[in-house]
Steps between C-alpha positions, in 0.01 A plus 500: 500500500349681795293817511744708702576749222437852624559861389536418129375842395856624443626243251622484139241476225479189285684656203786621720511162672523324164801710404659433839467126443673540163776714652580248772442172317809321376328221310191449287310225323397556138234310310468550122411281208447199722846541652564585865848598614646661810772763490720662761623856461357524150248784524514878511216751499476794259363841597165419339466180703597264220709201608813409306615138516854408407488129414734278297426508130501122493245472783164338445329822613684711244407260222139476615457876531658600171383201298133533590250697291424842645162392638669211683797692643324564830693434818452507875776604739467395863693653788495398867555748780689300765550632851874542564462395864425127551140517617221250453329534159774715344318585176362847569358558151497368146496711186389393153564710189338392172566637154682432174871437475684695232872522416682807635875553458610149586227447757132414514263780595161459666276802540235381749144500374380334819645535851380291794636536852407242763560566868368339816193723482417377148576567135458834326505587131717807442407725209781507240512881493518517879776239499696685229493824697604350834847464647638259761514590865825694560605243763425191288856430388636532856214325681664156523817640655306723739272224628770237545713754689207588725421134570859384552664799667212665685256238634463721807360777281251260341388391847462861605284573196255234611394743774317686223294190418160430652537240779239273341708481182792366704295228671686166486781657294812285474708727278483850349716598202513791255314399185504809277589866488407772254488877502169493687571257784645184649316167512561236768421130461355349819539123503313257722523125528246433224427839349643844430386854436645833391489838670592823326662790684452814289758778493393850594589608143647324194873423490656568160857392581704307756566803720127569527430132563746501792318798650159335453611178672654696786168686534316167528746381765453822692124457472537149642650659810653301781207278597572139593498215249155371403408197708479273199863570412605473863357149500683425178831608653432300819418189299817545300711531815343190637 
């Protein structure tokens, strides 16, 4: 990971980011009672931040969770935040929730007593009360569709956005792709032959829905103006043509 990250002042807090990971994640790994299992499409999140797991009643996890004494019913849920666009090092963050599993209307319920979010900049322990009061980014559920559309249908727009990046951050760049988007800004992944770095382009104000996001991206493109392509990307295109 490089040190190209810039303008991170306008970014989601750790508690909001944790909820965004939960909102977007489709799978999770669960460890309880010495059993580790992976599930797809099995979790939902309650208003208080508790996670509900719908698992088969004959699963080893279900038996381990409900058959263990109360003091041994602790569990850890792990979620990976995977970039929807195929970039190098696609895991953007990992989230661990620890607590006790209890039965709840045909499901298993975990109210997190410990929340740890790990990103490229390091791990942070999120206070349970802060986590419980947070909500996911309003764009979290649509982020994958938005980023893949931007990368696949509008590579010219991505290239234009690189005009907002410091020239030194684009040195030796071989590819630039959209890595993440949230209500506060858009993040680009700058890949080089043996390394990569991320650059954040903050919006002028938060975007709370898709219409506002469209306006914010158009504002960034307008800010980029009509200057020529950065030399690093010009070289990339010339090499590709050759």
